[in-house]
MITI-297957 format. One record per residue (C-alpha): x, y, z; residue number from 1; residue in one letter. Coordinates in nm, 4 decimals. Layout:
N
{px X, py Y, pz Z, num NUM, residu A}
...
! end
This chain:
384
{px 0.0000, py 0.0000, pz 0.0000, num 1, residu M}
{px 0.1010, py 0.3603, pz -0.0454, num 2, residu I}
{px 0.2229, py 0.4986, pz 0.2858, num 3, residu Q}
{px 0.0612, py 0.8079, pz 0.4408, num 4, residu P}
{px 0.2506, py 1.1275, pz 0.3650, num 5, residu F}
{px 0.2417, py 1.5052, pz 0.3819, num 6, residu S}
{px 0.4188, py 1.6821, pz 0.0985, num 7, residu F}
{px 0.5137, py 2.0407, pz 0.0253, num 8, residu S}
{px 0.7842, py 2.1777, pz -0.1998, num 9, residu N}
{px 0.8102, py 2.5582, pz -0.1841, num 10, residu P}
{px 1.0804, py 2.6113, pz -0.4507, num 11, residu V}
{px 0.9968, py 2.8418, pz -0.7406, num 12, residu T}
{px 1.1480, py 2.7225, pz -1.0683, num 13, residu I}
{px 1.2460, py 2.9629, pz -1.3468, num 14, residu H}
{px 1.3009, py 2.7310, pz -1.6455, num 15, residu F}
{px 1.4231, py 2.8137, pz -1.9937, num 16, residu G}
{px 1.6677, py 3.0201, pz -2.1932, num 17, residu E}
{px 1.7546, py 3.3605, pz -2.0446, num 18, residu Q}
{px 1.5801, py 3.2676, pz -1.7183, num 19, residu A}
{px 1.8692, py 3.4229, pz -1.5240, num 20, residu I}
{px 1.7103, py 3.7633, pz -1.5888, num 21, residu A}
{px 1.4330, py 3.6683, pz -1.3456, num 22, residu K}
{px 1.6741, py 3.6697, pz -1.0504, num 23, residu I}
{px 1.6149, py 4.0366, pz -0.9819, num 24, residu S}
{px 1.2435, py 3.9684, pz -0.9314, num 25, residu Q}
{px 1.3136, py 3.6926, pz -0.6811, num 26, residu S}
{px 1.5613, py 3.8503, pz -0.4385, num 27, residu I}
{px 1.4364, py 4.0985, pz -0.1773, num 28, residu P}
{px 1.5174, py 4.4590, pz -0.2568, num 29, residu Q}
{px 1.8174, py 4.6027, pz -0.0706, num 30, residu K}
{px 1.9424, py 4.2521, pz 0.0097, num 31, residu A}
{px 2.3133, py 4.2103, pz 0.0753, num 32, residu R}
{px 2.3886, py 3.9197, pz -0.1554, num 33, residu V}
{px 2.6729, py 3.6716, pz -0.1361, num 34, residu L}
{px 2.7430, py 3.5194, pz -0.4768, num 35, residu L}
{px 2.8885, py 3.1700, pz -0.4238, num 36, residu V}
{px 3.0455, py 2.9753, pz -0.7072, num 37, residu Y}
{px 3.3226, py 2.7294, pz -0.7918, num 38, residu G}
{px 3.6134, py 2.7835, pz -1.0258, num 39, residu G}
{px 3.6479, py 2.9897, pz -1.3399, num 40, residu G}
{px 3.4006, py 2.8089, pz -1.5650, num 41, residu S}
{px 3.1176, py 3.0573, pz -1.5095, num 42, residu I}
{px 3.3494, py 3.3342, pz -1.6319, num 43, residu H}
{px 3.4371, py 3.1411, pz -1.9476, num 44, residu K}
{px 3.0838, py 3.0402, pz -2.0440, num 45, residu N}
{px 2.9234, py 3.3791, pz -1.9833, num 46, residu G}
{px 2.7110, py 3.2762, pz -1.6847, num 47, residu V}
{px 2.8932, py 3.5129, pz -1.4490, num 48, residu Y}
{px 2.8225, py 3.8121, pz -1.6760, num 49, residu A}
{px 2.4541, py 3.7214, pz -1.6987, num 50, residu Q}
{px 2.4264, py 3.6862, pz -1.3217, num 51, residu V}
{px 2.6058, py 4.0145, pz -1.2516, num 52, residu K}
{px 2.3760, py 4.1959, pz -1.4924, num 53, residu K}
{px 2.0717, py 4.0482, pz -1.3209, num 54, residu A}
{px 2.2102, py 4.1627, pz -0.9841, num 55, residu L}
{px 2.2521, py 4.5260, pz -1.0833, num 56, residu E}
{px 2.1169, py 4.7404, pz -0.8035, num 57, residu G}
{px 2.2055, py 4.4903, pz -0.5311, num 58, residu F}
{px 2.5068, py 4.5066, pz -0.3034, num 59, residu Q}
{px 2.6978, py 4.1941, pz -0.4034, num 60, residu V}
{px 2.9866, py 4.0133, pz -0.2369, num 61, residu F}
{px 3.1571, py 3.7089, pz -0.3850, num 62, residu E}
{px 3.3078, py 3.3837, pz -0.2675, num 63, residu Y}
{px 3.4601, py 3.1410, pz -0.5161, num 64, residu S}
{px 3.6547, py 2.8197, pz -0.4901, num 65, residu G}
{px 3.3891, py 2.5666, pz -0.3883, num 66, residu I}
{px 3.5154, py 2.2394, pz -0.5347, num 67, residu G}
{px 3.3557, py 1.9064, pz -0.6145, num 68, residu A}
{px 3.2400, py 1.7246, pz -0.3011, num 69, residu N}
{px 3.2334, py 2.0517, pz -0.1080, num 70, residu P}
{px 3.4432, py 2.0475, pz 0.2047, num 71, residu E}
{px 3.3826, py 2.2028, pz 0.5429, num 72, residu L}
{px 3.7251, py 2.3613, pz 0.5257, num 73, residu E}
{px 3.6422, py 2.5545, pz 0.2065, num 74, residu S}
{px 3.3100, py 2.6696, pz 0.3509, num 75, residu C}
{px 3.4422, py 2.8224, pz 0.6725, num 76, residu L}
{px 3.6002, py 3.1331, pz 0.5100, num 77, residu P}
{px 3.2672, py 3.2001, pz 0.3375, num 78, residu A}
{px 3.0939, py 3.1693, pz 0.6728, num 79, residu L}
{px 3.3267, py 3.4361, pz 0.8133, num 80, residu E}
{px 3.2466, py 3.6600, pz 0.5147, num 81, residu L}
{px 2.8740, py 3.6187, pz 0.5731, num 82, residu I}
{px 2.9079, py 3.7293, pz 0.9321, num 83, residu Q}
{px 3.1512, py 4.0128, pz 0.8593, num 84, residu K}
{px 2.9470, py 4.1671, pz 0.5773, num 85, residu E}
{px 2.6062, py 4.0969, pz 0.7323, num 86, residu R}
{px 2.4917, py 3.8956, pz 0.4306, num 87, residu I}
{px 2.1177, py 3.8336, pz 0.4217, num 88, residu D}
{px 2.0809, py 3.6407, pz 0.0940, num 89, residu F}
{px 2.2982, py 3.3787, pz -0.0782, num 90, residu I}
{px 2.2959, py 3.3143, pz -0.4518, num 91, residu L}
{px 2.4580, py 2.9828, pz -0.5480, num 92, residu A}
{px 2.5753, py 2.9610, pz -0.9089, num 93, residu V}
{px 2.6983, py 2.6182, pz -1.0130, num 94, residu G}
{px 2.6242, py 2.2490, pz -0.9791, num 95, residu G}
{px 2.5277, py 2.0379, pz -0.6819, num 96, residu G}
{px 2.8515, py 2.1014, pz -0.4948, num 97, residu S}
{px 2.8106, py 2.4786, pz -0.4947, num 98, residu V}
{px 2.4434, py 2.4537, pz -0.4018, num 99, residu I}
{px 2.5087, py 2.2016, pz -0.1234, num 100, residu D}
{px 2.7824, py 2.4262, pz 0.0165, num 101, residu A}
{px 2.5444, py 2.7222, pz 0.0056, num 102, residu S}
{px 2.2812, py 2.5241, pz 0.1935, num 103, residu K}
{px 2.5364, py 2.4456, pz 0.4591, num 104, residu F}
{px 2.6369, py 2.8137, pz 0.4800, num 105, residu L}
{px 2.2742, py 2.9233, pz 0.5051, num 106, residu A}
{px 2.2212, py 2.6919, pz 0.8010, num 107, residu L}
{px 2.5626, py 2.7238, pz 0.9653, num 108, residu A}
{px 2.5238, py 3.1020, pz 0.9840, num 109, residu T}
{px 2.2940, py 3.0442, pz 1.2806, num 110, residu F}
{px 2.4768, py 2.7518, pz 1.4430, num 111, residu A}
{px 2.5526, py 2.8076, pz 1.8110, num 112, residu D}
{px 2.8366, py 2.5525, pz 1.8195, num 113, residu S}
{px 3.0688, py 2.3683, pz 1.5815, num 114, residu D}
{px 2.8998, py 2.3847, pz 1.2385, num 115, residu P}
{px 3.0151, py 2.0301, pz 1.1589, num 116, residu W}
{px 2.7681, py 1.9077, pz 1.4209, num 117, residu E}
{px 2.4948, py 1.9872, pz 1.1683, num 118, residu I}
{px 2.6178, py 1.6763, pz 0.9867, num 119, residu L}
{px 2.7811, py 1.4679, pz 1.2575, num 120, residu S}
{px 2.5047, py 1.5070, pz 1.5154, num 121, residu K}
{px 2.2068, py 1.6385, pz 1.3139, num 122, residu A}
{px 2.2210, py 1.9476, pz 1.5347, num 123, residu K}
{px 2.0185, py 2.1936, pz 1.3285, num 124, residu Y}
{px 1.9734, py 2.5655, pz 1.3989, num 125, residu P}
{px 1.6167, py 2.6910, pz 1.4051, num 126, residu T}
{px 1.6560, py 2.9133, pz 1.0990, num 127, residu R}
{px 1.8683, py 2.9651, pz 0.7890, num 128, residu A}
{px 1.9558, py 3.2434, pz 0.5490, num 129, residu L}
{px 1.7340, py 3.2572, pz 0.2411, num 130, residu P}
{px 1.9056, py 3.1653, pz -0.0825, num 131, residu F}
{px 1.8492, py 3.0969, pz -0.4487, num 132, residu G}
{px 2.0336, py 2.8975, pz -0.7122, num 133, residu T}
{px 2.1417, py 2.9137, pz -1.0745, num 134, residu V}
{px 2.1976, py 2.5556, pz -1.1835, num 135, residu L}
{px 2.4808, py 2.4916, pz -1.4305, num 136, residu T}
{px 2.5226, py 2.1140, pz -1.3861, num 137, residu L}
{px 2.2088, py 1.9002, pz -1.3566, num 138, residu P}
{px 2.2695, py 1.5909, pz -1.1461, num 139, residu A}
{px 2.1834, py 1.6049, pz -0.7797, num 140, residu T}
{px 1.8355, py 1.7596, pz -0.7645, num 141, residu G}
{px 1.9567, py 1.9793, pz -0.4783, num 142, residu T}
{px 1.8152, py 2.2838, pz -0.6589, num 143, residu E}
{px 1.4652, py 2.1733, pz -0.5558, num 144, residu M}
{px 1.5080, py 1.9789, pz -0.2342, num 145, residu N}
{px 1.5958, py 2.0018, pz 0.1333, num 146, residu D}
{px 1.9142, py 1.7905, pz 0.1312, num 147, residu R}
{px 2.2875, py 1.8541, pz 0.1268, num 148, residu S}
{px 2.6108, py 1.6544, pz 0.1457, num 149, residu V}
{px 2.9357, py 1.7987, pz 0.2853, num 150, residu I}
{px 3.2809, py 1.6446, pz 0.3304, num 151, residu S}
{px 3.5397, py 1.7050, pz 0.6004, num 152, residu K}
{px 3.8914, py 1.6754, pz 0.4623, num 153, residu A}
{px 4.0535, py 1.6479, pz 0.8050, num 154, residu E}
{px 3.8773, py 1.3207, pz 0.8864, num 155, residu T}
{px 3.7942, py 1.2066, pz 0.5303, num 156, residu Q}
{px 3.4226, py 1.1943, pz 0.6079, num 157, residu E}
{px 3.1318, py 1.2644, pz 0.3767, num 158, residu K}
{px 2.7963, py 1.3096, pz 0.5484, num 159, residu L}
{px 2.4494, py 1.4339, pz 0.4614, num 160, residu A}
{px 2.1895, py 1.6481, pz 0.6306, num 161, residu F}
{px 1.8267, py 1.7185, pz 0.5561, num 162, residu R}
{px 1.5949, py 1.9914, pz 0.6830, num 163, residu T}
{px 1.3138, py 2.2006, pz 0.5286, num 164, residu P}
{px 1.5129, py 2.5083, pz 0.6298, num 165, residu L}
{px 1.7355, py 2.4639, pz 0.3231, num 166, residu V}
{px 1.4806, py 2.4588, pz 0.0458, num 167, residu Y}
{px 1.5953, py 2.7269, pz -0.2023, num 168, residu P}
{px 1.3687, py 3.0267, pz -0.2467, num 169, residu Q}
{px 1.4033, py 2.9816, pz -0.6226, num 170, residu F}
{px 1.6139, py 2.8005, pz -0.8787, num 171, residu S}
{px 1.7024, py 2.9061, pz -1.2313, num 172, residu V}
{px 1.7206, py 2.6185, pz -1.4817, num 173, residu L}
{px 1.8471, py 2.7256, pz -1.8233, num 174, residu D}
{px 1.9434, py 2.4225, pz -2.0363, num 175, residu P}
{px 2.1722, py 2.6341, pz -2.2542, num 176, residu T}
{px 2.4019, py 2.6870, pz -1.9548, num 177, residu L}
{px 2.4946, py 2.3183, pz -1.9751, num 178, residu T}
{px 2.6195, py 2.3194, pz -2.3355, num 179, residu Y}
{px 2.9831, py 2.3813, pz -2.2438, num 180, residu S}
{px 3.0043, py 2.1158, pz -1.9725, num 181, residu L}
{px 3.2803, py 1.8551, pz -2.0094, num 182, residu P}
{px 3.1456, py 1.5207, pz -2.1307, num 183, residu I}
{px 3.2595, py 1.3556, pz -1.8068, num 184, residu R}
{px 3.0358, py 1.5848, pz -1.6012, num 185, residu Q}
{px 2.7397, py 1.5339, pz -1.8339, num 186, residu V}
{px 2.7756, py 1.1567, pz -1.8053, num 187, residu A}
{px 2.8145, py 1.1763, pz -1.4275, num 188, residu N}
{px 2.4996, py 1.3855, pz -1.4029, num 189, residu G}
{px 2.2919, py 1.1351, pz -1.5986, num 190, residu V}
{px 2.4064, py 0.8402, pz -1.3870, num 191, residu V}
{px 2.3651, py 1.0337, pz -1.0617, num 192, residu D}
{px 2.0071, py 1.1116, pz -1.1627, num 193, residu T}
{px 1.9466, py 0.7483, pz -1.2589, num 194, residu F}
{px 2.0586, py 0.6193, pz -0.9185, num 195, residu V}
{px 1.8637, py 0.8871, pz -0.7306, num 196, residu H}
{px 1.5583, py 0.7469, pz -0.9029, num 197, residu T}
{px 1.6361, py 0.3823, pz -0.8351, num 198, residu T}
{px 1.7032, py 0.4498, pz -0.4660, num 199, residu E}
{px 1.3334, py 0.5369, pz -0.4387, num 200, residu Q}
{px 1.2019, py 0.2945, pz -0.7022, num 201, residu Y}
{px 1.3925, py -0.0358, pz -0.6792, num 202, residu L}
{px 1.2604, py -0.1328, pz -0.3383, num 203, residu T}
{px 0.9382, py -0.3228, pz -0.2775, num 204, residu V}
{px 0.6266, py -0.3809, pz -0.4829, num 205, residu V}
{px 0.3324, py -0.1884, pz -0.3425, num 206, residu A}
{px 0.0266, py -0.0090, pz -0.4741, num 207, residu A}
{px 0.2363, py 0.2966, pz -0.5558, num 208, residu T}
{px 0.1529, py 0.3069, pz -0.9259, num 209, residu D}
{px 0.1696, py 0.6848, pz -0.9668, num 210, residu I}
{px 0.5155, py 0.7048, pz -0.8104, num 211, residu Q}
{px 0.6369, py 0.4002, pz -1.0029, num 212, residu D}
{px 0.5220, py 0.5412, pz -1.3357, num 213, residu R}
{px 0.6813, py 0.8790, pz -1.2624, num 214, residu F}
{px 1.0076, py 0.7066, pz -1.1676, num 215, residu A}
{px 0.9990, py 0.4874, pz -1.4780, num 216, residu E}
{px 0.9361, py 0.7944, pz -1.6915, num 217, residu G}
{px 1.2468, py 0.9597, pz -1.5505, num 218, residu I}
{px 1.4528, py 0.6455, pz -1.6130, num 219, residu L}
{px 1.3235, py 0.6181, pz -1.9698, num 220, residu Q}
{px 1.4193, py 0.9794, pz -2.0378, num 221, residu V}
{px 1.7694, py 0.9164, pz -1.9067, num 222, residu L}
{px 1.8160, py 0.6009, pz -2.1139, num 223, residu V}
{px 1.6883, py 0.7804, pz -2.4246, num 224, residu Q}
{px 1.8616, py 1.1156, pz -2.3911, num 225, residu Y}
{px 2.1716, py 1.0338, pz -2.1875, num 226, residu G}
{px 2.3742, py 0.8888, pz -2.4771, num 227, residu P}
{px 2.2421, py 1.1633, pz -2.7078, num 228, residu Q}
{px 2.3858, py 1.4287, pz -2.4757, num 229, residu A}
{px 2.7319, py 1.2838, pz -2.5313, num 230, residu L}
{px 2.6880, py 1.2994, pz -2.9086, num 231, residu E}
{px 2.4948, py 1.6264, pz -2.9519, num 232, residu T}
{px 2.6054, py 1.8516, pz -2.6640, num 233, residu P}
{px 2.4147, py 2.1576, pz -2.7885, num 234, residu E}
{px 2.0726, py 2.0052, pz -2.8420, num 235, residu S}
{px 1.8287, py 2.2145, pz -2.6385, num 236, residu Y}
{px 1.5638, py 1.9418, pz -2.6252, num 237, residu D}
{px 1.8143, py 1.6821, pz -2.5016, num 238, residu V}
{px 1.9598, py 1.9084, pz -2.2354, num 239, residu R}
{px 1.6192, py 2.0394, pz -2.1266, num 240, residu A}
{px 1.4816, py 1.6898, pz -2.0721, num 241, residu N}
{px 1.7901, py 1.5795, pz -1.8779, num 242, residu L}
{px 1.7895, py 1.8939, pz -1.6649, num 243, residu M}
{px 1.4225, py 1.8570, pz -1.5727, num 244, residu W}
{px 1.4660, py 1.4848, pz -1.5098, num 245, residu A}
{px 1.7471, py 1.5450, pz -1.2607, num 246, residu S}
{px 1.5331, py 1.7949, pz -1.0719, num 247, residu T}
{px 1.2350, py 1.5618, pz -1.0515, num 248, residu W}
{px 1.4448, py 1.2629, pz -0.9546, num 249, residu A}
{px 1.5104, py 1.4174, pz -0.6134, num 250, residu L}
{px 1.2635, py 1.6982, pz -0.5494, num 251, residu N}
{px 1.0701, py 1.4713, pz -0.3150, num 252, residu G}
{px 0.7787, py 1.3766, pz -0.5357, num 253, residu W}
{px 0.8664, py 1.0217, pz -0.6466, num 254, residu I}
{px 0.9571, py 0.9350, pz -0.2877, num 255, residu G}
{px 0.6145, py 1.0152, pz -0.1452, num 256, residu Q}
{px 0.4346, py 0.7142, pz -0.0026, num 257, residu G}
{px 0.7106, py 0.4693, pz -0.1003, num 258, residu V}
{px 0.9839, py 0.2850, pz 0.0876, num 259, residu V}
{px 1.3319, py 0.4209, pz 0.0059, num 260, residu E}
{px 1.6739, py 0.2559, pz 0.0017, num 261, residu D}
{px 1.9847, py 0.4870, pz -0.0157, num 262, residu W}
{px 2.2352, py 0.2106, pz 0.0676, num 263, residu A}
{px 2.4178, py 0.2712, pz -0.2600, num 264, residu T}
{px 2.4711, py 0.6378, pz -0.1755, num 265, residu H}
{px 2.5900, py 0.5675, pz 0.1781, num 266, residu S}
{px 2.8488, py 0.3165, pz 0.0568, num 267, residu I}
{px 2.9477, py 0.5295, pz -0.2396, num 268, residu G}
{px 3.0172, py 0.8291, pz -0.0169, num 269, residu H}
{px 3.2979, py 0.6350, pz 0.1481, num 270, residu E}
{px 3.4640, py 0.5652, pz -0.1878, num 271, residu L}
{px 3.4582, py 0.9368, pz -0.2594, num 272, residu T}
{px 3.5761, py 1.0402, pz 0.0872, num 273, residu A}
{px 3.8630, py 0.7914, pz 0.1028, num 274, residu L}
{px 3.9640, py 0.7542, pz -0.2619, num 275, residu H}
{px 3.8409, py 1.0639, pz -0.4425, num 276, residu G}
{px 3.6243, py 0.8844, pz -0.6986, num 277, residu I}
{px 3.3569, py 1.1066, pz -0.8535, num 278, residu D}
{px 3.0272, py 1.0667, pz -0.6697, num 279, residu H}
{px 2.8303, py 0.9348, pz -0.9677, num 280, residu A}
{px 3.1081, py 0.6913, pz -1.0519, num 281, residu R}
{px 3.0933, py 0.5394, pz -0.7054, num 282, residu T}
{px 2.7219, py 0.4817, pz -0.7608, num 283, residu L}
{px 2.7880, py 0.3019, pz -1.0894, num 284, residu A}
{px 3.0225, py 0.0692, pz -0.9003, num 285, residu I}
{px 2.8046, py 0.0063, pz -0.5961, num 286, residu V}
{px 2.4457, py -0.0131, pz -0.7271, num 287, residu L}
{px 2.4898, py -0.3397, pz -0.9222, num 288, residu P}
{px 2.6414, py -0.4940, pz -0.6085, num 289, residu G}
{px 2.3591, py -0.3762, pz -0.3837, num 290, residu V}
{px 2.0982, py -0.5100, pz -0.6264, num 291, residu L}
{px 2.2629, py -0.8506, pz -0.6534, num 292, residu R}
{px 2.3074, py -0.8753, pz -0.2767, num 293, residu F}
{px 1.9390, py -0.7880, pz -0.2234, num 294, residu S}
{px 1.8173, py -0.9870, pz -0.5222, num 295, residu L}
{px 1.5387, py -1.1829, pz -0.3555, num 296, residu E}
{px 1.3910, py -0.8777, pz -0.1838, num 297, residu A}
{px 1.4182, py -0.6596, pz -0.4940, num 298, residu K}
{px 1.3485, py -0.9199, pz -0.7642, num 299, residu K}
{px 0.9959, py -0.8069, pz -0.8450, num 300, residu A}
{px 1.0982, py -0.4449, pz -0.8885, num 301, residu K}
{px 1.4058, py -0.5380, pz -1.0935, num 302, residu I}
{px 1.1774, py -0.7351, pz -1.3265, num 303, residu L}
{px 0.9422, py -0.4375, pz -1.3463, num 304, residu Q}
{px 1.2284, py -0.2025, pz -1.4340, num 305, residu M}
{px 1.3609, py -0.4470, pz -1.6911, num 306, residu G}
{px 1.0284, py -0.4666, pz -1.8703, num 307, residu E}
{px 0.9150, py -0.1048, pz -1.8461, num 308, residu R}
{px 1.2487, py 0.0761, pz -1.8822, num 309, residu V}
{px 1.4693, py -0.1580, pz -2.0850, num 310, residu F}
{px 1.1989, py -0.3522, pz -2.2725, num 311, residu G}
{px 1.3028, py -0.6948, pz -2.1421, num 312, residu I}
{px 1.0112, py -0.9370, pz -2.1820, num 313, residu Q}
{px 1.1460, py -1.2730, pz -2.2997, num 314, residu N}
{px 1.2945, py -1.5600, pz -2.1004, num 315, residu G}
{px 1.2409, py -1.7157, pz -1.7620, num 316, residu T}
{px 1.2096, py -1.4997, pz -1.4551, num 317, residu E}
{px 1.5726, py -1.5553, pz -1.3588, num 318, residu N}
{px 1.6882, py -1.4863, pz -1.7146, num 319, residu E}
{px 1.4930, py -1.1612, pz -1.7209, num 320, residu R}
{px 1.6378, py -1.0550, pz -1.3837, num 321, residu V}
{px 1.9897, py -1.1171, pz -1.5102, num 322, residu E}
{px 1.9173, py -0.9384, pz -1.8378, num 323, residu A}
{px 1.7787, py -0.6403, pz -1.6440, num 324, residu S}
{px 2.0887, py -0.6133, pz -1.4261, num 325, residu L}
{px 2.3128, py -0.6432, pz -1.7293, num 326, residu Q}
{px 2.1116, py -0.3740, pz -1.9096, num 327, residu A}
{px 2.1535, py -0.1385, pz -1.6151, num 328, residu L}
{px 2.5282, py -0.1973, pz -1.5954, num 329, residu E}
{px 2.5631, py -0.1671, pz -1.9732, num 330, residu S}
{px 2.3856, py 0.1691, pz -1.9616, num 331, residu F}
{px 2.6370, py 0.2990, pz -1.7093, num 332, residu F}
{px 2.9209, py 0.1748, pz -1.9267, num 333, residu Q}
{px 2.7632, py 0.3279, pz -2.2365, num 334, residu R}
{px 2.7676, py 0.6592, pz -2.0512, num 335, residu M}
{px 3.1396, py 0.6061, pz -1.9981, num 336, residu G}
{px 3.1289, py 0.5123, pz -1.6292, num 337, residu L}
{px 3.3277, py 0.2022, pz -1.5258, num 338, residu P}
{px 3.1486, py -0.0322, pz -1.2877, num 339, residu T}
{px 3.4320, py -0.2068, pz -1.1016, num 340, residu R}
{px 3.6736, py -0.0973, pz -0.8304, num 341, residu L}
{px 3.9564, py -0.2468, pz -1.0333, num 342, residu S}
{px 3.8770, py 0.0007, pz -1.3117, num 343, residu D}
{px 4.0158, py 0.2646, pz -1.0742, num 344, residu Y}
{px 4.3202, py 0.0629, pz -0.9736, num 345, residu G}
{px 4.1629, py -0.0399, pz -0.6432, num 346, residu L}
{px 4.1608, py -0.3890, pz -0.4947, num 347, residu D}
{px 4.0165, py -0.5654, pz -0.1900, num 348, residu A}
{px 4.2629, py -0.3944, pz 0.0459, num 349, residu T}
{px 4.0507, py -0.0784, pz 0.0414, num 350, residu I}
{px 3.7469, py -0.2590, pz 0.1816, num 351, residu I}
{px 3.8354, py -0.3179, pz 0.5533, num 352, residu P}
{px 3.8665, py 0.0549, pz 0.6415, num 353, residu P}
{px 3.5229, py 0.1178, pz 0.4923, num 354, residu I}
{px 3.3740, py -0.1758, pz 0.6793, num 355, residu V}
{px 3.5225, py -0.0476, pz 1.0060, num 356, residu K}
{px 3.3497, py 0.2862, pz 0.9575, num 357, residu R}
{px 3.0111, py 0.1226, pz 0.9227, num 358, residu F}
{px 3.0826, py -0.1033, pz 1.2202, num 359, residu E}
{px 3.1579, py 0.2041, pz 1.4311, num 360, residu A}
{px 2.8423, py 0.3823, pz 1.3159, num 361, residu R}
{px 2.6288, py 0.0686, pz 1.3589, num 362, residu K}
{px 2.4302, py 0.1698, pz 1.0537, num 363, residu W}
{px 2.1771, py -0.0694, pz 0.9003, num 364, residu K}
{px 2.1171, py 0.0314, pz 0.5388, num 365, residu L}
{px 1.8550, py -0.0455, pz 0.2780, num 366, residu G}
{px 1.4770, py -0.0249, pz 0.2809, num 367, residu E}
{px 1.4601, py -0.3232, pz 0.5166, num 368, residu Q}
{px 1.7674, py -0.2405, pz 0.7255, num 369, residu G}
{px 1.9439, py -0.5630, pz 0.6299, num 370, residu R}
{px 2.2686, py -0.4191, pz 0.4950, num 371, residu I}
{px 2.5137, py -0.4066, pz 0.7851, num 372, residu D}
{px 2.8926, py -0.3777, pz 0.7848, num 373, residu A}
{px 2.9400, py -0.7437, pz 0.6943, num 374, residu K}
{px 2.6987, py -0.7121, pz 0.4047, num 375, residu A}
{px 2.8870, py -0.4059, pz 0.2815, num 376, residu I}
{px 3.2055, py -0.6121, pz 0.2828, num 377, residu E}
{px 3.0315, py -0.8726, pz 0.0677, num 378, residu T}
{px 2.8946, py -0.6100, pz -0.1713, num 379, residu I}
{px 3.2274, py -0.4357, pz -0.2235, num 380, residu L}
{px 3.4235, py -0.7602, pz -0.2544, num 381, residu T}
{px 3.1950, py -0.8591, pz -0.5417, num 382, residu A}
{px 3.2674, py -0.5246, pz -0.7143, num 383, residu R}
{px 3.6452, py -0.5628, pz -0.7258, num 384, residu V}
! end
């Protein structure tokens, strides 16, 4: 049965070409704005100039240098700037890393103790700075949700937090801003979106037909348009569909009333934290292992995905399950993402430190809480 739920998503979306111009209508007048971004790409592709033009009339401060897998250490100077200049609105311009960092800054501004406790102890302030986003790399869905992931370089940890306080006020989604992205980032974004969807979809069979069909629609779009994005990087229709798919994969809607998993993400975060593998690429490694480990529990949904997403209809039940798993892994590989630890020069020696972390945390992952530290060892060993 569909589980009871209450759902609200307050984020205003400005979608389409030249949507950046609508920023000025969405930020309070006389706001002291902190513009947060990553490296120099927004200068090269013209996004910075568009944003600055839209911010004419506002007092604007800037903080750059937010990298992939945003780290606490790179956020702290921005936090000092917010306090020093009495910032009252943040504008994040970039991909998921920049937006996640901005969410952390918005919340940490009002922390009464170590800001890292927001992640390590779920110690949330009671309010956050308002902020908006200009999305340049569709992947994480953070532009329309209440989640964030931050790393701590000192301890090589990567943890998540979630609170309604960090819903953006608005998000600008202009598909043309993605044309100049490196192919690697485009491919990562497609696979990240795919796994976000499966974390909420490949669980248990229930009377959740609306959510299932929405999830399958997102997966079908990714399978159709993902490879096209690698071949025709300046197709508006391709980029628009992928951008909107990534937003809907994790804006909360397809997770309403369903049982969710998220084991793949939790395990993948450790591969990023300890070995620097791109987030999406860790998911391409781990998801096939999680599915095979949980095969009996997930069999019905794997069969459903195989038929509805990959068109697999012939053969025995076991043959169709295997064909479905192979189709999923082949899709990742077609997008250019390797699916084995050995593809990154890693072997079984990297597994014990990860297992020890989960033993210390005593986490039980998966929709049924059956994936413990020992299970994670089994999953990763099978992915070498």
